[in-house]
Predicted model as a PDB file, atoms N, CA, C, CB and O in Angstrom, pLDDT in the B-factor column:
MODEL        1                                                                  
ATOM      1  N   MET A   1      64.258   6.845  17.399  1.00 82.00           N  
ATOM      2  CA  MET A   1      64.349   8.359  16.841  1.00 82.00           C  
ATOM      3  C   MET A   1      65.432   7.846  16.643  1.00 82.00           C  
ATOM      4  CB  MET A   1      64.157   9.838  17.613  1.00 82.00           C  
ATOM      5  O   MET A   1      64.516   8.147  15.877  1.00 82.00           O  
ATOM      6  N   THR A   2      66.739   7.232  16.445  1.00 79.00           N  
ATOM      7  CA  THR A   2      68.008   7.611  15.328  1.00 79.00           C  
ATOM      8  C   THR A   2      67.945   8.067  13.787  1.00 79.00           C  
ATOM      9  CB  THR A   2      68.807   6.400  15.175  1.00 79.00           C  
ATOM     10  O   THR A   2      69.074   8.282  13.345  1.00 79.00           O  
ATOM     11  N   ARG A   3      66.739   8.300  12.704  1.00 82.00           N  
ATOM     12  CA  ARG A   3      65.961   8.487  12.120  1.00 82.00           C  
ATOM     13  C   ARG A   3      66.021   9.745  12.442  1.00 82.00           C  
ATOM     14  CB  ARG A   3      65.024   7.787  12.190  1.00 82.00           C  
ATOM     15  O   ARG A   3      66.222  10.407  11.424  1.00 82.00           O  
ATOM     16  N   ASN A   4      65.935  10.434  13.438  1.00 87.00           N  
ATOM     17  CA  ASN A   4      64.623  12.119  13.195  1.00 87.00           C  
ATOM     18  C   ASN A   4      65.899  12.282  13.398  1.00 87.00           C  
ATOM     19  CB  ASN A   4      62.965  13.014  14.325  1.00 87.00           C  
ATOM     20  O   ASN A   4      66.561  12.979  12.630  1.00 87.00           O  
ATOM     21  N   ILE A   5      66.542  11.552  14.661  1.00 88.00           N  
ATOM     22  CA  ILE A   5      68.188  12.235  14.827  1.00 88.00           C  
ATOM     23  C   ILE A   5      68.789  12.820  13.295  1.00 88.00           C  
ATOM     24  CB  ILE A   5      69.463  10.779  15.426  1.00 88.00           C  
ATOM     25  O   ILE A   5      68.786  13.991  12.916  1.00 88.00           O  
ATOM     26  N   LEU A   6      69.197  11.854  12.708  1.00 84.00           N  
ATOM     27  CA  LEU A   6      70.170  11.572  11.087  1.00 84.00           C  
ATOM     28  C   LEU A   6      69.836  12.810  10.602  1.00 84.00           C  
ATOM     29  CB  LEU A   6      69.653  10.152   9.781  1.00 84.00           C  
ATOM     30  O   LEU A   6      70.495  13.713  10.085  1.00 84.00           O  
ATOM     31  N   ASP A   7      68.331  12.626  10.954  1.00 85.00           N  
ATOM     32  CA  ASP A   7      67.215  14.041   9.535  1.00 85.00           C  
ATOM     33  C   ASP A   7      67.966  15.367  10.335  1.00 85.00           C  
ATOM     34  CB  ASP A   7      64.418  14.228   9.778  1.00 85.00           C  
ATOM     35  O   ASP A   7      68.408  16.405   9.843  1.00 85.00           O  
ATOM     36  N   ALA A   8      67.937  14.991  11.515  1.00 88.00           N  
ATOM     37  CA  ALA A   8      68.257  17.472  12.221  1.00 88.00           C  
ATOM     38  C   ALA A   8      68.886  17.587  12.000  1.00 88.00           C  
ATOM     39  CB  ALA A   8      68.466  18.518  13.628  1.00 88.00           C  
ATOM     40  O   ALA A   8      69.125  18.794  11.956  1.00 88.00           O  
ATOM     41  N   LEU A   9      70.474  16.364  11.392  1.00 85.00           N  
ATOM     42  CA  LEU A   9      71.758  16.494  11.786  1.00 85.00           C  
ATOM     43  C   LEU A   9      71.494  16.556   9.857  1.00 85.00           C  
ATOM     44  CB  LEU A   9      72.790  15.150  12.987  1.00 85.00           C  
ATOM     45  O   LEU A   9      72.575  16.349   9.306  1.00 85.00           O  
ATOM     46  N   SER A  10      70.839  16.686   9.278  1.00 84.00           N  
ATOM     47  CA  SER A  10      71.267  16.436   7.843  1.00 84.00           C  
ATOM     48  C   SER A  10      70.295  17.615   7.535  1.00 84.00           C  
ATOM     49  CB  SER A  10      71.006  14.766   7.043  1.00 84.00           C  
ATOM     50  O   SER A  10      69.446  17.464   6.656  1.00 84.00           O  
ATOM     51  N   ARG A  11      70.384  18.691   8.173  1.00 88.00           N  
ATOM     52  CA  ARG A  11      69.435  20.329   8.062  1.00 88.00           C  
ATOM     53  C   ARG A  11      69.859  21.407   8.943  1.00 88.00           C  
ATOM     54  CB  ARG A  11      67.758  20.217   8.524  1.00 88.00           C  
ATOM     55  O   ARG A  11      69.805  22.622   9.133  1.00 88.00           O  
ATOM     56  N   GLY A  12      70.462  19.928   9.523  1.00 89.00           N  
ATOM     57  CA  GLY A  12      72.141  21.589  10.237  1.00 89.00           C  
ATOM     58  C   GLY A  12      72.093  21.717  11.584  1.00 89.00           C  
ATOM     59  O   GLY A  12      72.819  22.372  12.332  1.00 89.00           O  
ATOM     60  N   ARG A  13      70.940  20.856  11.870  1.00 92.00           N  
ATOM     61  CA  ARG A  13      70.865  21.027  13.377  1.00 92.00           C  
ATOM     62  C   ARG A  13      72.255  20.455  14.162  1.00 92.00           C  
ATOM     63  CB  ARG A  13      69.491  20.178  13.922  1.00 92.00           C  
ATOM     64  O   ARG A  13      73.023  19.514  13.962  1.00 92.00           O  
ATOM     65  N   SER A  14      72.150  21.603  15.224  1.00 93.00           N  
ATOM     66  CA  SER A  14      73.210  21.137  16.416  1.00 93.00           C  
ATOM     67  C   SER A  14      72.771  20.040  17.647  1.00 93.00           C  
ATOM     68  CB  SER A  14      73.621  22.531  17.225  1.00 93.00           C  
ATOM     69  O   SER A  14      71.742  19.367  17.713  1.00 93.00           O  
ATOM     70  N   HIS A  15      73.567  20.081  18.309  1.00 93.00           N  
ATOM     71  CA  HIS A  15      73.236  18.159  19.121  1.00 93.00           C  
ATOM     72  C   HIS A  15      71.851  18.693  19.860  1.00 93.00           C  
ATOM     73  CB  HIS A  15      74.877  17.290  20.838  1.00 93.00           C  
ATOM     74  O   HIS A  15      70.863  17.969  19.980  1.00 93.00           O  
ATOM     75  N   LYS A  16      71.926  20.360  20.446  1.00 95.00           N  
ATOM     76  CA  LYS A  16      71.119  20.622  20.925  1.00 95.00           C  
ATOM     77  C   LYS A  16      70.022  21.166  21.283  1.00 95.00           C  
ATOM     78  CB  LYS A  16      71.351  20.615  21.092  1.00 95.00           C  
ATOM     79  O   LYS A  16      69.399  21.402  22.317  1.00 95.00           O  
ATOM     80  N   GLU A  17      69.876  21.408  19.426  1.00 95.00           N  
ATOM     81  CA  GLU A  17      68.818  21.815  18.995  1.00 95.00           C  
ATOM     82  C   GLU A  17      67.688  20.509  18.401  1.00 95.00           C  
ATOM     83  CB  GLU A  17      69.297  22.835  17.998  1.00 95.00           C  
ATOM     84  O   GLU A  17      66.480  20.605  18.189  1.00 95.00           O  
ATOM     85  N   VAL A  18      68.368  19.612  18.281  1.00 94.00           N  
ATOM     86  CA  VAL A  18      67.784  18.281  17.593  1.00 94.00           C  
ATOM     87  C   VAL A  18      67.295  17.602  19.056  1.00 94.00           C  
ATOM     88  CB  VAL A  18      69.124  17.198  16.558  1.00 94.00           C  
ATOM     89  O   VAL A  18      66.388  16.782  18.912  1.00 94.00           O  
ATOM     90  N   ALA A  19      67.674  17.776  20.210  1.00 95.00           N  
ATOM     91  CA  ALA A  19      67.538  17.845  21.601  1.00 95.00           C  
ATOM     92  C   ALA A  19      66.363  18.280  21.455  1.00 95.00           C  
ATOM     93  CB  ALA A  19      68.455  18.614  22.456  1.00 95.00           C  
ATOM     94  O   ALA A  19      65.358  17.580  21.331  1.00 95.00           O  
ATOM     95  N   ALA A  20      66.429  19.803  21.462  1.00 95.00           N  
ATOM     96  CA  ALA A  20      65.387  20.349  22.506  1.00 95.00           C  
ATOM     97  C   ALA A  20      64.446  20.421  21.027  1.00 95.00           C  
ATOM     98  CB  ALA A  20      65.819  22.090  23.643  1.00 95.00           C  
ATOM     99  O   ALA A  20      63.257  20.516  21.330  1.00 95.00           O  
ATOM    100  N   GLU A  21      64.642  20.404  19.630  1.00 93.00           N  
ATOM    101  CA  GLU A  21      62.644  19.440  18.855  1.00 93.00           C  
ATOM    102  C   GLU A  21      62.540  18.460  18.950  1.00 93.00           C  
ATOM    103  CB  GLU A  21      62.062  19.264  17.281  1.00 93.00           C  
ATOM    104  O   GLU A  21      61.573  17.963  18.371  1.00 93.00           O  
ATOM    105  N   LEU A  22      63.311  17.702  19.609  1.00 93.00           N  
ATOM    106  CA  LEU A  22      62.605  16.120  20.258  1.00 93.00           C  
ATOM    107  C   LEU A  22      62.332  16.209  20.937  1.00 93.00           C  
ATOM    108  CB  LEU A  22      63.011  14.998  20.547  1.00 93.00           C  
ATOM    109  O   LEU A  22      61.520  15.310  21.155  1.00 93.00           O  
ATOM    110  N   GLY A  23      62.460  17.030  21.958  1.00 95.00           N  
ATOM    111  CA  GLY A  23      62.074  16.846  23.246  1.00 95.00           C  
ATOM    112  C   GLY A  23      62.737  15.862  24.490  1.00 95.00           C  
ATOM    113  O   GLY A  23      62.023  15.442  25.400  1.00 95.00           O  
ATOM    114  N   VAL A  24      64.683  15.455  24.370  1.00 95.00           N  
ATOM    115  CA  VAL A  24      64.847  14.666  25.147  1.00 95.00           C  
ATOM    116  C   VAL A  24      66.269  15.227  25.245  1.00 95.00           C  
ATOM    117  CB  VAL A  24      64.471  13.281  24.829  1.00 95.00           C  
ATOM    118  O   VAL A  24      66.477  16.144  24.451  1.00 95.00           O  
ATOM    119  N   ALA A  25      67.158  14.933  25.930  1.00 96.00           N  
ATOM    120  CA  ALA A  25      68.276  15.290  26.441  1.00 96.00           C  
ATOM    121  C   ALA A  25      69.397  14.856  25.510  1.00 96.00           C  
ATOM    122  CB  ALA A  25      68.370  14.787  27.750  1.00 96.00           C  
ATOM    123  O   ALA A  25      69.676  14.126  24.559  1.00 96.00           O  
ATOM    124  N   TYR A  26      70.097  16.188  26.778  1.00 96.00           N  
ATOM    125  CA  TYR A  26      71.096  16.669  25.429  1.00 96.00           C  
ATOM    126  C   TYR A  26      71.947  15.340  25.207  1.00 96.00           C  
ATOM    127  CB  TYR A  26      72.310  18.201  25.795  1.00 96.00           C  
ATOM    128  O   TYR A  26      71.849  14.622  24.213  1.00 96.00           O  
ATOM    129  N   PHE A  27      72.652  15.162  26.103  1.00 96.00           N  
ATOM    130  CA  PHE A  27      73.239  12.948  26.304  1.00 96.00           C  
ATOM    131  C   PHE A  27      72.468  12.448  25.802  1.00 96.00           C  
ATOM    132  CB  PHE A  27      73.282  11.880  27.855  1.00 96.00           C  
ATOM    133  O   PHE A  27      72.895  11.311  25.604  1.00 96.00           O  
ATOM    134  N   THR A  28      71.317  12.553  25.339  1.00 95.00           N  
ATOM    135  CA  THR A  28      70.479  10.959  23.982  1.00 95.00           C  
ATOM    136  C   THR A  28      70.551  11.685  23.458  1.00 95.00           C  
ATOM    137  CB  THR A  28      68.904   9.975  23.782  1.00 95.00           C  
ATOM    138  O   THR A  28      70.671  12.433  24.428  1.00 95.00           O  
ATOM    139  N   VAL A  29      70.630  12.621  22.300  1.00 95.00           N  
ATOM    140  CA  VAL A  29      71.391  12.746  21.797  1.00 95.00           C  
ATOM    141  C   VAL A  29      72.821  12.307  21.475  1.00 95.00           C  
ATOM    142  CB  VAL A  29      71.203  13.330  21.984  1.00 95.00           C  
ATOM    143  O   VAL A  29      72.921  11.473  20.575  1.00 95.00           O  
ATOM    144  N   THR A  30      74.016  12.762  22.101  1.00 94.00           N  
ATOM    145  CA  THR A  30      75.645  12.364  21.609  1.00 94.00           C  
ATOM    146  C   THR A  30      74.874  11.242  22.171  1.00 94.00           C  
ATOM    147  CB  THR A  30      77.440  13.058  22.269  1.00 94.00           C  
ATOM    148  O   THR A  30      74.969  10.870  21.001  1.00 94.00           O  
ATOM    149  N   THR A  31      73.988  10.032  22.985  1.00 94.00           N  
ATOM    150  CA  THR A  31      74.801   8.892  22.636  1.00 94.00           C  
ATOM    151  C   THR A  31      74.323   8.033  21.759  1.00 94.00           C  
ATOM    152  CB  THR A  31      75.113   8.195  23.637  1.00 94.00           C  
ATOM    153  O   THR A  31      74.455   6.821  21.928  1.00 94.00           O  
ATOM    154  N   HIS A  32      73.658   8.595  20.627  1.00 93.00           N  
ATOM    155  CA  HIS A  32      72.752   8.540  19.890  1.00 93.00           C  
ATOM    156  C   HIS A  32      73.207   8.412  18.326  1.00 93.00           C  
ATOM    157  CB  HIS A  32      71.996   9.598  20.235  1.00 93.00           C  
ATOM    158  O   HIS A  32      72.799   7.637  17.460  1.00 93.00           O  
ATOM    159  N   VAL A  33      74.537   9.801  18.247  1.00 93.00           N  
ATOM    160  CA  VAL A  33      75.223  10.684  17.179  1.00 93.00           C  
ATOM    161  C   VAL A  33      76.189   9.549  17.354  1.00 93.00           C  
ATOM    162  CB  VAL A  33      75.705  12.470  17.426  1.00 93.00           C  
ATOM    163  O   VAL A  33      76.376   8.770  16.420  1.00 93.00           O  
ATOM    164  N   ARG A  34      76.831   9.409  18.532  1.00 94.00           N  
ATOM    165  CA  ARG A  34      78.441   8.278  19.139  1.00 94.00           C  
ATOM    166  C   ARG A  34      78.014   6.921  18.387  1.00 94.00           C  
ATOM    167  CB  ARG A  34      78.611   7.813  21.447  1.00 94.00           C  
ATOM    168  O   ARG A  34      78.571   6.861  17.290  1.00 94.00           O  
ATOM    169  N   ASN A  35      77.319   5.990  18.612  1.00 93.00           N  
ATOM    170  CA  ASN A  35      76.664   4.604  17.966  1.00 93.00           C  
ATOM    171  C   ASN A  35      76.556   4.996  16.774  1.00 93.00           C  
ATOM    172  CB  ASN A  35      75.241   4.019  18.480  1.00 93.00           C  
ATOM    173  O   ASN A  35      77.715   5.071  16.366  1.00 93.00           O  
ATOM    174  N   LEU A  36      75.819   5.312  15.913  1.00 90.00           N  
ATOM    175  CA  LEU A  36      74.908   6.139  15.531  1.00 90.00           C  
ATOM    176  C   LEU A  36      75.975   6.144  13.961  1.00 90.00           C  
ATOM    177  CB  LEU A  36      74.570   7.676  16.680  1.00 90.00           C  
ATOM    178  O   LEU A  36      75.627   5.836  12.821  1.00 90.00           O  
ATOM    179  N   PHE A  37      77.967   6.832  14.686  1.00 93.00           N  
ATOM    180  CA  PHE A  37      79.193   6.453  14.160  1.00 93.00           C  
ATOM    181  C   PHE A  37      79.804   5.151  13.868  1.00 93.00           C  
ATOM    182  CB  PHE A  37      79.893   6.921  14.814  1.00 93.00           C  
ATOM    183  O   PHE A  37      80.066   4.420  12.913  1.00 93.00           O  
ATOM    184  N   LEU A  38      79.928   5.222  15.400  1.00 93.00           N  
ATOM    185  CA  LEU A  38      80.120   3.353  14.725  1.00 93.00           C  
ATOM    186  C   LEU A  38      79.611   2.602  14.468  1.00 93.00           C  
ATOM    187  CB  LEU A  38      80.519   2.469  15.118  1.00 93.00           C  
ATOM    188  O   LEU A  38      80.435   1.826  13.983  1.00 93.00           O  
ATOM    189  N   LYS A  39      78.350   2.022  14.411  1.00 91.00           N  
ATOM    190  CA  LYS A  39      77.730   1.644  13.678  1.00 91.00           C  
ATOM    191  C   LYS A  39      77.972   1.307  11.966  1.00 91.00           C  
ATOM    192  CB  LYS A  39      77.014   2.333  14.011  1.00 91.00           C  
ATOM    193  O   LYS A  39      78.226   0.343  11.245  1.00 91.00           O  
ATOM    194  N   LEU A  40      77.618   3.310  11.816  1.00 90.00           N  
ATOM    195  CA  LEU A  40      78.368   3.792  10.019  1.00 90.00           C  
ATOM    196  C   LEU A  40      79.762   3.364   9.860  1.00 90.00           C  
ATOM    197  CB  LEU A  40      78.533   5.687   9.664  1.00 90.00           C  
ATOM    198  O   LEU A  40      80.076   3.023   8.720  1.00 90.00           O  
ATOM    199  N   GLY A  41      80.847   3.302  10.963  1.00 93.00           N  
ATOM    200  CA  GLY A  41      82.601   3.480  10.901  1.00 93.00           C  
ATOM    201  C   GLY A  41      82.299   4.985  10.282  1.00 93.00           C  
ATOM    202  O   GLY A  41      82.386   4.930   9.055  1.00 93.00           O  
ATOM    203  N   VAL A  42      82.058   5.958  10.629  1.00 94.00           N  
ATOM    204  CA  VAL A  42      83.410   7.232  10.492  1.00 94.00           C  
ATOM    205  C   VAL A  42      82.409   8.617  11.477  1.00 94.00           C  
ATOM    206  CB  VAL A  42      83.878   7.903   8.047  1.00 94.00           C  
ATOM    207  O   VAL A  42      81.305   8.638  12.021  1.00 94.00           O  
ATOM    208  N   ASN A  43      83.449   9.544  11.305  1.00 95.00           N  
ATOM    209  CA  ASN A  43      84.115  10.408  13.082  1.00 95.00           C  
ATOM    210  C   ASN A  43      83.198  11.692  12.118  1.00 95.00           C  
ATOM    211  CB  ASN A  43      86.804  10.779  13.653  1.00 95.00           C  
ATOM    212  O   ASN A  43      83.675  12.796  12.384  1.00 95.00           O  
ATOM    213  N   ASN A  44      82.263  11.762  11.300  1.00 93.00           N  
ATOM    214  CA  ASN A  44      81.631  13.516  11.630  1.00 93.00           C  
ATOM    215  C   ASN A  44      80.435  13.179  11.141  1.00 93.00           C  
ATOM    216  CB  ASN A  44      82.353  15.106  10.735  1.00 93.00           C  
ATOM    217  O   ASN A  44      80.428  11.984  10.843  1.00 93.00           O  
ATOM    218  N   ARG A  45      79.283  13.788  10.901  1.00 88.00           N  
ATOM    219  CA  ARG A  45      77.408  14.390  10.187  1.00 88.00           C  
ATOM    220  C   ARG A  45      78.146  13.483   9.377  1.00 88.00           C  
ATOM    221  CB  ARG A  45      76.605  16.414   9.487  1.00 88.00           C  
ATOM    222  O   ARG A  45      78.368  12.283   9.540  1.00 88.00           O  
ATOM    223  N   VAL A  46      78.628  14.586   8.109  1.00 90.00           N  
ATOM    224  CA  VAL A  46      78.759  14.771   6.692  1.00 90.00           C  
ATOM    225  C   VAL A  46      78.589  13.127   6.689  1.00 90.00           C  
ATOM    226  CB  VAL A  46      80.284  15.624   5.996  1.00 90.00           C  
ATOM    227  O   VAL A  46      77.530  12.503   6.630  1.00 90.00           O  
ATOM    228  N   ASP A  47      79.848  12.636   6.765  1.00 92.00           N  
ATOM    229  CA  ASP A  47      79.967  11.798   6.410  1.00 92.00           C  
ATOM    230  C   ASP A  47      79.210   9.992   6.651  1.00 92.00           C  
ATOM    231  CB  ASP A  47      80.935  12.159   6.573  1.00 92.00           C  
ATOM    232  O   ASP A  47      79.306   8.922   6.050  1.00 92.00           O  
ATOM    233  N   ALA A  48      78.566  10.438   7.730  1.00 89.00           N  
ATOM    234  CA  ALA A  48      77.291   9.420   8.333  1.00 89.00           C  
ATOM    235  C   ALA A  48      76.106   9.117   7.342  1.00 89.00           C  
ATOM    236  CB  ALA A  48      76.513  10.159   9.690  1.00 89.00           C  
ATOM    237  O   ALA A  48      75.558   8.139   6.834  1.00 89.00           O  
ATOM    238  N   ILE A  49      75.981  10.883   7.344  1.00 86.00           N  
ATOM    239  CA  ILE A  49      74.536  11.082   6.563  1.00 86.00           C  
ATOM    240  C   ILE A  49      75.363  10.550   4.203  1.00 86.00           C  
ATOM    241  CB  ILE A  49      73.783  13.847   7.042  1.00 86.00           C  
ATOM    242  O   ILE A  49      74.760  10.367   3.145  1.00 86.00           O  
ATOM    243  N   ASN A  50      76.904  10.542   4.595  1.00 88.00           N  
ATOM    244  CA  ASN A  50      76.517   9.996   3.351  1.00 88.00           C  
ATOM    245  C   ASN A  50      76.519   8.711   2.962  1.00 88.00           C  
ATOM    246  CB  ASN A  50      77.105  10.470   2.565  1.00 88.00           C  
ATOM    247  O   ASN A  50      76.274   8.210   1.864  1.00 88.00           O  
ATOM    248  N   ALA A  51      76.705   8.420   3.593  1.00 88.00           N  
ATOM    249  CA  ALA A  51      76.901   6.564   4.293  1.00 88.00           C  
ATOM    250  C   ALA A  51      75.667   6.432   4.821  1.00 88.00           C  
ATOM    251  CB  ALA A  51      78.198   6.145   5.754  1.00 88.00           C  
ATOM    252  O   ALA A  51      75.655   5.336   5.381  1.00 88.00           O  
ATOM    253  N   VAL A  52      74.031   7.267   5.010  1.00 83.00           N  
ATOM    254  CA  VAL A  52      72.839   6.485   5.018  1.00 83.00           C  
ATOM    255  C   VAL A  52      72.380   7.244   3.202  1.00 83.00           C  
ATOM    256  CB  VAL A  52      71.586   6.891   6.740  1.00 83.00           C  
ATOM    257  O   VAL A  52      71.342   7.249   2.541  1.00 83.00           O  
ATOM    258  N   ARG A  53      73.501   7.683   3.021  1.00 82.00           N  
ATOM    259  CA  ARG A  53      72.234   7.868   0.614  1.00 82.00           C  
ATOM    260  C   ARG A  53      73.314   6.851   0.405  1.00 82.00           C  
ATOM    261  CB  ARG A  53      72.381  10.192  -1.275  1.00 82.00           C  
ATOM    262  O   ARG A  53      73.348   5.985  -0.470  1.00 82.00           O  
ATOM    263  N   ARG A  54      74.263   7.113   1.427  1.00 84.00           N  
ATOM    264  CA  ARG A  54      74.780   6.028  -0.609  1.00 84.00           C  
ATOM    265  C   ARG A  54      73.726   4.251  -0.065  1.00 84.00           C  
ATOM    266  CB  ARG A  54      78.095   5.287  -0.859  1.00 84.00           C  
ATOM    267  O   ARG A  54      72.818   4.039  -0.869  1.00 84.00           O  
ATOM    268  N   ALA A  55      73.781   3.605   0.621  1.00 78.00           N  
ATOM    269  CA  ALA A  55      72.902   2.732   1.791  1.00 78.00           C  
ATOM    270  C   ALA A  55      71.463   2.610   1.028  1.00 78.00           C  
ATOM    271  CB  ALA A  55      72.708   3.675   3.538  1.00 78.00           C  
ATOM    272  O   ALA A  55      71.298   1.488   0.548  1.00 78.00           O  
ATOM    273  N   ARG A  56      70.827   3.148   0.900  1.00 70.00           N  
ATOM    274  CA  ARG A  56      69.698   3.335   0.458  1.00 70.00           C  
ATOM    275  C   ARG A  56      69.479   4.169  -0.434  1.00 70.00           C  
ATOM    276  CB  ARG A  56      69.057   3.520   1.214  1.00 70.00           C  
ATOM    277  O   ARG A  56      69.840   5.338  -0.302  1.00 70.00           O  
ATOM    278  N   PRO A  57      69.009   3.839  -1.235  1.00 64.00           N  
ATOM    279  CA  PRO A  57      68.469   4.083  -2.835  1.00 64.00           C  
ATOM    280  C   PRO A  57      67.695   5.180  -3.213  1.00 64.00           C  
ATOM    281  CB  PRO A  57      67.611   3.025  -3.305  1.00 64.00           C  
ATOM    282  O   PRO A  57      67.036   5.104  -2.176  1.00 64.00           O  
ATOM    283  N   PRO A  58      67.073   6.363  -3.921  1.00 61.00           N  
ATOM    284  CA  PRO A  58      66.027   7.556  -3.741  1.00 61.00           C  
ATOM    285  C   PRO A  58      64.848   6.888  -4.186  1.00 61.00           C  
ATOM    286  CB  PRO A  58      66.310   8.991  -4.626  1.00 61.00           C  
ATOM    287  O   PRO A  58      64.280   6.120  -4.963  1.00 61.00           O  
ATOM    288  N   ASN A  59      64.832   7.828  -2.993  1.00 59.00           N  
ATOM    289  CA  ASN A  59      63.074   7.365  -3.335  1.00 59.00           C  
ATOM    290  C   ASN A  59      62.007   7.085  -4.762  1.00 59.00           C  
ATOM    291  CB  ASN A  59      62.325   8.504  -2.757  1.00 59.00           C  
ATOM    292  O   ASN A  59      62.415   6.602  -5.818  1.00 59.00           O  
ATOM    293  N   ALA A  60      61.102   7.354  -4.593  1.00 47.00           N  
ATOM    294  CA  ALA A  60      60.159   8.172  -7.008  1.00 47.00           C  
ATOM    295  C   ALA A  60      60.831   8.989  -7.363  1.00 47.00           C  
ATOM    296  CB  ALA A  60      58.280   9.336  -7.418  1.00 47.00           C  
ATOM    297  O   ALA A  60      61.724   8.778  -8.184  1.00 47.00           O  
ATOM    298  N   LEU A  61      60.544  10.360  -6.749  1.00 47.00           N  
ATOM    299  CA  LEU A  61      61.832  11.771  -6.956  1.00 47.00           C  
ATOM    300  C   LEU A  61      62.671  11.663  -7.755  1.00 47.00           C  
ATOM    301  CB  LEU A  61      62.780  12.131  -5.872  1.00 47.00           C  
ATOM    302  O   LEU A  61      62.937  12.135  -8.860  1.00 47.00           O  
ATOM    303  N   GLY A  62      63.192  10.778  -6.874  1.00 50.00           N  
ATOM    304  CA  GLY A  62      65.298  11.117  -7.216  1.00 50.00           C  
ATOM    305  C   GLY A  62      65.606  10.882  -5.726  1.00 50.00           C  
ATOM    306  O   GLY A  62      66.585  10.175  -5.484  1.00 50.00           O  
ATOM    307  N   ALA A  63      64.971  11.331  -4.798  1.00 51.00           N  
ATOM    308  CA  ALA A  63      65.863  12.827  -3.795  1.00 51.00           C  
ATOM    309  C   ALA A  63      65.811  11.794  -2.272  1.00 51.00           C  
ATOM    310  CB  ALA A  63      64.466  15.059  -3.557  1.00 51.00           C  
ATOM    311  O   ALA A  63      64.813  11.177  -1.900  1.00 51.00           O  
ATOM    312  N   TYR A  64      66.603  11.808  -1.853  1.00 51.00           N  
ATOM    313  CA  TYR A  64      67.082  11.265  -0.261  1.00 51.00           C  
ATOM    314  C   TYR A  64      65.924  11.087   0.608  1.00 51.00           C  
ATOM    315  CB  TYR A  64      68.090  12.368   0.589  1.00 51.00           C  
ATOM    316  O   TYR A  64      65.039  11.673  -0.015  1.00 51.00           O  
ATOM    317  N   ARG A  65      65.445  10.664   1.590  1.00 54.00           N  
ATOM    318  CA  ARG A  65      64.552  11.690   2.407  1.00 54.00           C  
ATOM    319  C   ARG A  65      64.919  10.597   3.940  1.00 54.00           C  
ATOM    320  CB  ARG A  65      62.410  11.891   1.694  1.00 54.00           C  
ATOM    321  O   ARG A  65      64.183   9.654   4.231  1.00 54.00           O  
ATOM    322  N   LEU A  66      65.545  10.785   4.351  1.00 56.00           N  
ATOM    323  CA  LEU A  66      66.239  10.855   6.188  1.00 56.00           C  
ATOM    324  C   LEU A  66      65.072  10.226   7.397  1.00 56.00           C  
ATOM    325  CB  LEU A  66      66.543  12.972   6.784  1.00 56.00           C  
ATOM    326  O   LEU A  66      64.949   9.246   8.131  1.00 56.00           O  
ATOM    327  N   GLY A  67      64.464  11.282   7.110  1.00 54.00           N  
ATOM    328  CA  GLY A  67      63.137  11.987   7.826  1.00 54.00           C  
ATOM    329  C   GLY A  67      62.861   9.652   8.623  1.00 54.00           C  
ATOM    330  O   GLY A  67      63.447   8.678   8.150  1.00 54.00           O  
ATOM    331  N   ALA A  68      61.921   9.642   9.708  1.00 47.00           N  
ATOM    332  CA  ALA A  68      60.949   8.928  10.797  1.00 47.00           C  
ATOM    333  C   ALA A  68      60.249   8.361   8.969  1.00 47.00           C  
ATOM    334  CB  ALA A  68      59.656  10.308  12.375  1.00 47.00           C  
ATOM    335  O   ALA A  68      60.724   7.301   8.561  1.00 47.00           O  
ATOM    336  N   GLY A  69      59.342   8.987   8.156  1.00 49.00           N  
ATOM    337  CA  GLY A  69      58.148   8.672   7.955  1.00 49.00           C  
ATOM    338  C   GLY A  69      58.751   7.400   7.084  1.00 49.00           C  
ATOM    339  O   GLY A  69      57.949   6.590   6.620  1.00 49.00           O  
ATOM    340  N   GLU A  70      60.089   7.241   6.878  1.00 46.00           N  
ATOM    341  CA  GLU A  70      60.278   6.084   5.500  1.00 46.00           C  
ATOM    342  C   GLU A  70      60.557   4.636   6.602  1.00 46.00           C  
ATOM    343  CB  GLU A  70      62.142   6.556   4.092  1.00 46.00           C  
ATOM    344  O   GLU A  70      60.910   4.501   7.774  1.00 46.00           O  
ATOM    345  N   PRO A  71      60.091   3.512   5.237  1.00 42.00           N  
ATOM    346  CA  PRO A  71      59.801   2.077   5.827  1.00 42.00           C  
ATOM    347  C   PRO A  71      61.470   1.423   6.702  1.00 42.00           C  
ATOM    348  CB  PRO A  71      59.239   0.893   4.183  1.00 42.00           C  
ATOM    349  O   PRO A  71      61.492   0.316   7.240  1.00 42.00           O  
TER     350      PRO A  71                                                      
ENDMDL                                                                          
END                                                                             
C-alpha cells in the first residue's frame, strides 16, 4: 500500500485523490504518508520521493519507477 501511495503522490495526486484511487479512507492515506515521512526522516512529499529515488537503483531503462510492480 505504501508503494502505491508514494507512486500516486509522485504523480502529484492529493491525499484525497489517492484515497479515492486506491479505495481507502482519507485517514488511511494520511497515516501511511505520516509513517513514511517518519521512516525516511523527511517533512514533505518531494523529499520523500527523492529519498526513495536515491535509495533505489534505476531500472534497466535508466528511469526510476516507484509503482507497486517492483519487487
